[in-house]
C-alpha positions in Angstrom: -17.4 44.4 3.3 -18.0 42.0 6.2 -15.1 39.3 7.1 -16.4 35.4 6.7 -15.7 33.5 9.4 -15.9 29.4 9.0 -16.9 27.8 12.4 -16.2 23.6 12.4 -17.7 22.3 15.6 -20.3 19.5 16.0 -21.6 20.3 19.0 -25.1 22.2 18.3 -25.0 24.5 21.5 -21.4 25.4 21.3 -22.0 26.1 17.5 -24.7 28.7 18.1 -23.3 30.3 21.2 -20.4 31.5 18.9 -22.7 32.4 15.9 -24.4 34.6 18.1 -20.8 35.9 19.4 -19.5 36.5 16.1 -22.9 37.9 14.3 -23.3 40.0 17.4 -20.1 41.6 16.2 -20.7 42.0 12.5 -18.9 38.9 11.4 -20.4 37.1 8.5 -20.5 33.3 9.9 -21.1 29.9 8.4 -21.2 27.2 10.8 -20.6 23.4 9.8 -21.2 20.2 12.1 -19.2 18.0 10.2 -15.5 17.7 8.2 -17.5 16.9 5.0 -19.7 19.6 5.1 -16.6 22.0 6.1 -14.6 20.6 3.3 -17.0 20.9 0.6 -17.9 24.5 1.3 -14.2 25.8 2.2 -13.0 24.6 -1.6 -16.4 27.2 -3.1 -15.6 30.0 -0.7 -12.4 31.2 1.4 -13.0 32.2 5.0 -11.3 35.3 6.8 -10.7 32.9 9.4 -11.8 29.3 10.7 -12.7 28.7 14.0 -12.7 24.5 14.7 -13.0 22.4 17.5 -10.2 20.1 18.3 -12.3 16.6 18.8 -14.5 16.0 15.9 -16.7 12.7 15.2 -16.1 12.3 11.7 -12.7 12.8 11.3 -9.1 14.3 12.2 -9.4 18.0 13.0 -5.2 18.0 12.9 -5.1 16.7 9.4 -7.6 19.6 8.3 -5.5 22.2 10.1 -2.1 20.7 8.1 -4.2 20.8 4.9 -5.3 24.3 5.0 -1.8 25.7 6.3 -0.5 23.6 3.4 -2.5 24.7 0.5 -1.8 28.1 -0.9 -5.1 29.1 -1.3 -6.0 28.4 2.3 -2.2 28.9 4.4 -3.0 32.8 5.4 -6.1 31.7 7.1 -6.2 32.2 11.2 -7.0 28.9 12.3 -8.8 28.9 16.4 -8.5 25.6 17.5 -11.1 25.1 20.6 -10.4 22.2 23.1 -11.5 20.9 25.9 -8.0 19.3 27.0 -5.8 21.0 29.3 -3.1 18.9 29.2 -0.5 21.1 26.9 0.9 17.6 25.6 -2.6 16.8 24.0 -2.9 19.9 21.8 0.8 20.1 21.2 0.2 18.0 18.1 -1.7 21.0 16.4 1.4 22.8 15.6 -0.9 24.6 12.6 -3.0 26.2 14.7 -2.5 29.9 15.1 -4.3 29.9 18.9 -5.8 27.6 21.2 -9.0 28.2 23.0 -10.0 26.4 25.9 -13.7 25.0 26.5 -15.8 26.6 28.2 -14.8 30.1 27.0 -15.4 33.5 28.0 -18.0 35.1 25.5 -16.0 38.6 25.4 -12.6 36.9 25.4 -13.5 34.5 22.5 -14.8 37.5 20.4 -11.5 39.5 21.3 -9.4 36.7 20.0 -11.1 36.5 16.9 -10.8 40.5 16.5 -7.4 40.2 16.9 -6.4 37.5 14.3 -8.6 39.2 11.6 -7.1 42.7 12.1 -3.6 41.0 11.9 -2.5 41.8 15.7 
């Protein structure tokens, strides 16, 4: 059975790149361009891992991280947050994220981080 990963990223190019990397690594991937579609999907289906952009045009990813970690059905899901911010003070507020990945990211490093979180490493 394939591990399921949800990607929440508004930039179609970044979303496509992550989908290709993860599908090539034999993960089942579902991607969402906005919070609305992501929230609708996560009620129906629980992923094994979530990758989300920090900055979204239709909502606050800080809030969705908090909601996921404070809900019993989703609290166990690792959340990887993508950010272009290099200022640690900007990203410190995302205390519910399991890891931060800086944009632009190295494809191999991105896949390694995902694999480590899914294997419990």
